[in-house]
C-alpha positions in Angstrom: 27.5 151.4 116.5 30.4 153.0 114.6 31.7 151.5 111.6 35.1 152.3 113.5 34.0 150.1 115.9 32.6 147.4 113.2 36.3 147.5 111.6 37.8 146.9 114.8 35.7 143.9 116.2 36.4 142.5 112.6 39.9 143.0 112.5 40.2 141.3 116.2 38.2 138.3 115.1 40.8 137.9 111.9 43.3 138.5 114.3 42.5 135.8 116.5 41.8 133.4 113.6 45.0 134.1 112.4 47.1 133.6 115.4 45.6 130.3 116.6 44.2 128.7 113.9 46.3 129.7 110.9 46.5 130.6 107.5 43.6 128.9 106.4 41.3 130.3 109.3 42.4 133.9 108.8 40.9 133.2 104.8 37.7 130.9 106.2 37.1 134.0 108.7 37.6 136.7 106.0 35.6 134.9 103.6 32.4 134.3 106.0 32.5 137.6 107.2 32.3 139.0 103.6 29.5 136.7 102.9 27.7 138.2 106.2 27.9 141.8 105.1 26.9 141.6 101.8 23.9 139.3 103.4 23.7 142.1 105.4 23.4 144.7 102.9 21.0 142.8 100.9 18.5 142.4 104.0 18.9 146.1 104.5 18.0 146.8 101.3 21.0 148.7 100.0 21.8 146.0 97.8 19.9 144.1 95.0 21.4 140.4 93.7 21.6 142.0 90.5 24.0 144.6 91.6 26.8 142.2 92.2 26.7 140.9 88.2 26.7 143.7 86.8 29.8 145.6 85.3 30.7 149.0 86.6 29.1 151.1 83.5 25.9 149.7 83.7 23.5 151.2 86.0 19.8 150.9 86.4 17.7 152.7 88.1 16.1 151.4 91.4 12.4 151.3 91.6 11.1 152.9 95.2 
């Protein structure tokens, strides 16, 4: 599935949540989507736990 399709589906989910549930539901769906995105990147191996807490200037070589 292309990234454009994933973005469209996420936008539609946020739109439905905002329309039917109000702003609170919109924020809840957006927050859970962000958590799901980070968890998916971690499980695929694209992200390490320390990457979220390290500053921008600090980089560490990844072990393969």
